[in-house]
DRENNUTI-319101 format. One line per 5 residues: number of its first residue (from 1); their letters; for each residue z, y, x of C-alpha. Coordinates in Angstrom, 2 decimals, padded with zeros to 5 digits, always signed. Layout:
NUM) a) Z Y X ~ ...
***
This chain:
1) mavrp) -012.06 -008.24 -029.80 ~ -009.25 -006.94 -027.60 ~ -006.40 -004.79 -029.01 ~ -007.36 -001.18 -028.94 ~ -005.65 +001.34 -026.67
6) egtpc) -002.74 +003.38 -028.52 ~ -004.24 +006.06 -030.68 ~ -007.46 +004.46 -031.30 ~ -008.63 +004.12 -034.97 ~ -008.65 +000.30 -035.74
11) wadam) -008.64 -000.20 -039.44 ~ -009.41 +001.26 -042.75 ~ -008.58 +000.60 -046.46 ~ -008.15 +002.16 -049.73 ~ -006.41 +001.64 -053.10
16) fsdve) -008.70 +001.59 -056.18 ~ -007.55 +001.29 -059.74 ~ -010.70 -000.56 -060.25 ~ -011.23 -002.83 -057.49 ~ -014.33 -004.56 -059.02
21) gakrf) -015.90 -001.28 -059.36 ~ -015.28 -000.30 -055.87 ~ -016.55 -003.80 -054.46 ~ -019.73 -003.28 -056.75 ~ -020.14 +000.37 -055.30
26) ygevl) -019.56 -000.16 -051.49 ~ -021.54 -003.29 -051.71 ~ -024.43 -001.46 -053.00 ~ -023.98 +001.44 -050.74 ~ -022.93 -000.16 -047.48
31) gwtfg) -024.04 -003.75 -048.00 ~ -020.44 -005.12 -047.71 ~ -019.50 -008.58 -048.89 ~ -015.77 -009.39 -049.78 ~ -013.38 -012.12 -049.09
36) essse) -010.88 -013.69 -051.53 ~ -008.02 -011.47 -052.51 ~ -004.66 -012.53 -051.43 ~ -001.96 -012.42 -054.21 ~ +000.73 -012.87 -051.46
41) ygnyt) -000.37 -009.39 -050.17 ~ -000.96 -007.44 -053.25 ~ -004.60 -008.73 -053.72 ~ -005.54 -007.09 -050.51 ~ -009.27 -007.92 -050.24
46) qayad) -011.10 -007.63 -047.08 ~ -014.75 -006.25 -046.81 ~ -017.33 -007.65 -044.52 ~ -020.62 -006.38 -042.83 ~ -022.79 -009.16 -041.49
51) gkava) -019.92 -011.35 -041.68 ~ -017.30 -009.12 -039.60 ~ -014.32 -007.44 -041.15 ~ -014.78 -003.94 -041.28 ~ -012.43 -002.56 -044.07
56) avvpp) -010.44 -003.55 -047.25 ~ -009.81 -002.58 -050.82 ~ -006.55 -003.07 -052.91 ~ -005.27 -002.29 -056.19 ~ -002.58 +000.44 -056.19
61) mpgqe) +001.09 -000.44 -056.27 ~ +003.02 +000.49 -059.44 ~ +003.51 +004.24 -059.60 ~ +000.75 +004.96 -057.11 ~ -002.19 +005.04 -059.68
66) ghsqw) -004.54 +008.10 -059.30 ~ -007.33 +009.23 -057.21 ~ -008.30 +006.80 -054.43 ~ -008.50 +007.71 -050.88 ~ -009.46 +005.98 -047.45
71) clyfa) -006.58 +005.58 -045.26 ~ -007.26 +005.15 -041.46 ~ -004.89 +003.40 -039.19 ~ -004.32 +004.07 -035.54 ~ -003.48 +001.30 -033.06
76) spdaa) +000.04 +001.22 -031.57 ~ +001.72 -001.30 -029.24 ~ +004.91 -000.70 -030.98 ~ +004.96 +000.58 -034.46 ~ +008.83 +001.38 -034.48
81) atarr) +008.40 +003.65 -031.37 ~ +005.40 +005.35 -032.94 ~ +007.41 +005.93 -036.26 ~ +010.14 +007.70 -034.03 ~ +007.43 +009.78 -032.49
86) irdhg) +006.04 +010.86 -035.89 ~ +009.42 +011.95 -036.94 ~ +010.11 +013.75 -033.50 ~ +006.82 +015.79 -033.85 ~ +007.53 +016.93 -037.36
91) gevlm) +005.78 +014.30 -039.44 ~ +007.10 +012.20 -042.26 ~ +007.20 +008.37 -042.41 ~ +006.21 +007.42 -045.85 ~ +006.66 +003.65 -045.16
96) epmqv) +008.77 +002.21 -042.48 ~ +007.16 -000.20 -040.04 ~ +006.83 -003.45 -042.10 ~ +005.51 -006.82 -040.64 ~ +002.76 -008.34 -042.65
101) gdfgt) +003.17 -011.97 -042.03 ~ +001.49 -012.84 -038.72 ~ -001.34 -010.39 -039.17 ~ +000.73 -007.46 -037.60 ~ +002.96 -004.59 -038.41
106) mclar) +002.05 -001.42 -040.54 ~ +003.50 +001.77 -041.25 ~ +002.23 +004.77 -043.27 ~ +002.93 +008.52 -042.43 ~ +001.97 +012.04 -043.24
111) epsga) +001.30 +014.46 -040.36 ~ +002.90 +018.04 -040.68 ~ -000.05 +019.70 -042.14 ~ -000.49 +017.04 -044.95 ~ -003.09 +014.29 -044.14
116) vfgvw) -001.75 +010.74 -044.58 ~ -002.61 +007.86 -042.13 ~ -001.52 +004.67 -041.12 ~ -000.32 +002.84 -037.90 ~ -001.16 -000.70 -037.07
121) qagrh) +000.46 -002.91 -034.42 ~ -001.92 -005.87 -034.06 ~ -000.99 -009.48 -034.30 ~ -003.44 -011.86 -035.61 ~ -005.27 -009.15 -037.23
126) egfea) -006.67 -007.06 -034.44 ~ -008.44 -004.43 -036.77 ~ -012.03 -003.67 -036.93 ~ -014.32 -006.71 -036.02 ~ -017.36 -004.26 -035.64
131) vatpg) -017.69 -000.51 -035.14 ~ -020.78 +001.61 -035.18 ~ -023.16 -001.10 -036.73 ~ -024.50 -001.11 -040.25 ~ -021.72 -001.21 -042.67
136) aycwa) -019.09 -000.67 -040.27 ~ -016.60 +002.08 -039.32 ~ -018.00 +004.85 -036.90 ~ -015.79 +007.97 -036.76 ~ -013.19 +010.00 -038.43
141) evftr) -012.13 +013.71 -038.66 ~ -008.73 +015.19 -039.93 ~ -009.50 +017.94 -042.51 ~ -006.57 +020.36 -042.54 ~ -005.81 +023.81 -043.44
146) rpdra) -003.18 +024.33 -040.81 ~ -004.96 +022.84 -037.45 ~ -002.29 +024.23 -035.25 ~ +000.28 +022.03 -036.71 ~ -002.20 +018.85 -036.96
151) daflg) -003.38 +019.39 -033.19 ~ +000.06 +019.69 -031.80 ~ +001.25 +016.63 -033.74 ~ -001.60 +014.31 -032.80 ~ -001.38 +015.24 -029.28
156) gvfgy) +002.36 +014.68 -029.12 ~ +002.24 +011.23 -030.98 ~ -000.67 +009.74 -029.42 ~ -001.00 +011.58 -026.06 ~ -004.56 +012.56 -026.76
161) rarri) -006.56 +014.81 -024.50 ~ -008.01 +017.68 -026.68 ~ -011.41 +019.28 -026.36 ~ -012.47 +022.21 -028.50 ~ -016.03 +022.46 -029.72
166) eddav) -017.53 +025.89 -028.49 ~ -019.05 +026.98 -031.86 ~ -017.78 +030.16 -033.60 ~ -019.00 +028.95 -036.91 ~ -016.48 +026.04 -036.92
171) dfmmf) -013.02 +025.20 -036.01 ~ -013.40 +021.67 -034.48 ~ -011.33 +019.71 -032.07 ~ -012.00 +016.41 -030.38 ~ -009.41 +014.12 -029.23
176) dvggd) -010.07 +011.46 -026.33 ~ -008.42 +008.40 -025.41 ~ -009.15 +007.43 -021.71 ~ -011.88 +009.76 -021.85 ~ -013.56 +008.24 -025.07
181) pvlgr) -013.67 +010.62 -027.90 ~ -011.81 +008.77 -030.99 ~ -011.11 +011.29 -033.50 ~ -012.02 +014.79 -034.71 ~ -010.20 +017.62 -036.39
186) mrmte) -012.02 +020.11 -038.66 ~ -010.37 +023.14 -040.27 ~ -010.75 +023.23 -044.00 ~ -012.58 +026.51 -045.14 ~ -012.58 +028.14 -048.50
191) efppe) -015.25 +025.90 -049.41 ~ -012.59 +023.13 -050.19 ~ -010.89 +023.77 -053.48 ~ -007.17 +024.43 -053.22 ~ -006.17 +021.49 -055.16
196) vppyi) -008.12 +019.24 -052.40 ~ -005.17 +018.27 -049.90 ~ -005.71 +017.46 -046.28 ~ -007.20 +014.03 -045.62 ~ -008.81 +011.99 -042.94
201) nvyft) -012.52 +011.65 -043.59 ~ -013.94 +008.09 -042.54 ~ -017.59 +007.74 -041.57 ~ -019.30 +004.56 -042.15 ~ -022.66 +003.59 -040.34
206) vpdcd) -025.90 +003.18 -042.45 ~ -029.38 +002.27 -041.35 ~ -030.76 +005.31 -043.41 ~ -028.69 +008.26 -044.68 ~ -030.81 +009.32 -047.29
211) taver) -031.39 +005.90 -048.81 ~ -027.48 +005.42 -048.67 ~ -026.97 +008.78 -050.33 ~ -029.48 +008.14 -053.07 ~ -027.81 +004.72 -053.85
216) avalg) -024.45 +006.27 -053.87 ~ -025.44 +009.23 -056.39 ~ -027.16 +006.79 -058.71 ~ -023.85 +004.91 -058.72 ~ -021.72 +007.94 -059.63
221) avlrf) -020.71 +009.30 -056.33 ~ -020.84 +013.12 -055.80 ~ -022.73 +014.58 -052.81 ~ -020.59 +017.04 -051.12 ~ -022.73 +017.94 -047.99
226) gpmds) -025.88 +016.92 -046.39 ~ -027.70 +014.86 -045.46 ~ -028.03 +016.74 -042.10 ~ -029.16 +015.96 -038.75 ~ -026.79 +016.50 -035.78
231) pfgrf) -026.63 +015.34 -032.05 ~ -024.40 +012.38 -033.36 ~ -026.49 +011.31 -036.12 ~ -027.84 +012.03 -039.52 ~ -024.89 +012.19 -041.93
236) aaltd) -023.62 +013.08 -045.45 ~ -020.22 +013.74 -047.11 ~ -019.58 +011.99 -050.41 ~ -016.82 +011.45 -052.90 ~ -017.08 +007.97 -054.64
241) pqgan) -016.87 +007.45 -058.55 ~ -013.09 +006.63 -058.17 ~ -012.31 +009.94 -056.12 ~ -012.20 +008.65 -052.54 ~ -013.96 +010.89 -049.89
246) fsvid) -015.98 +009.34 -047.17 ~ -019.17 +009.97 -045.06 ~ -022.21 +007.88 -044.07 ~ -023.92 +008.48 -040.94 ~ -027.30 +006.90 -039.38
251) itttg) -026.50 +007.06 -035.67 ~ -029.93 +006.20 -034.80 ~ -031.40 +009.52 -036.29 ~ -030.16 +012.48 -034.14 ~ -031.06 +016.16 -033.83
256) gempr) -029.96 +019.12 -031.82 ~ -028.32 +019.55 -028.61 ~ -024.85 +018.09 -027.94 ~ -022.17 +020.92 -028.37 ~ -020.32 +022.28 -025.28
261) ttdaa) -016.71 +021.60 -025.16 ~ -013.60 +022.93 -023.30 ~ -010.24 +021.34 -022.77 ~ -007.52 +022.68 -025.10 ~ -003.76 +022.64 -024.85
266) v) -002.21 +021.04 -027.84
***
């Protein structure tokens, strides 16, 4: 698979205090299998869907124990240059660009409204080997209470074209790369408890949303929203047993009309 254009989501991973528990949970819910953990790289363990790499799980580094959260990585041809733009646009670099063997170069950052994300400059590891197939990544949205800050930052760092959804009920922005939508941004409403920080919600594809939700809840997940039909698929939002938020979506089951959008300045 070719290296993705700059700003395109290209990988996702999460730290779990109970890695074996995470493997059992996501194996049951998403059908993942797992490769061998690499002690050289902190017991980083790749997850596979139908034999293709789709994500990874890893134990937390000392001092980083606590609630888990999925981290989405954005493709960059030059992680050091992206890190400079992150600072220039008011973001915080949490981990300076670091080469990971011959796999690539990673960087961790926080956008000005508070959501943490990663940057990945591909080497031998180009990122997702499959997308929008059962078990694989499909979509992501930045959930934030300060959409003005997030929008300006994302547009400035990655050069996205922004389009606003014409819907008075939600404040939702879509960001495009080369005409293709790659990321959403949702304003967090009062329904989100104040202790929930801004985050990036990652969607994984499933063949049947309701079945995936039933399995997840039976294994200790909390259903936050849905299942609900949309023009993009039938989806639901969940929190896994270790506190990581994620969504599942069946892209083959759709309902309703596609929303209208207007170009927006960011």
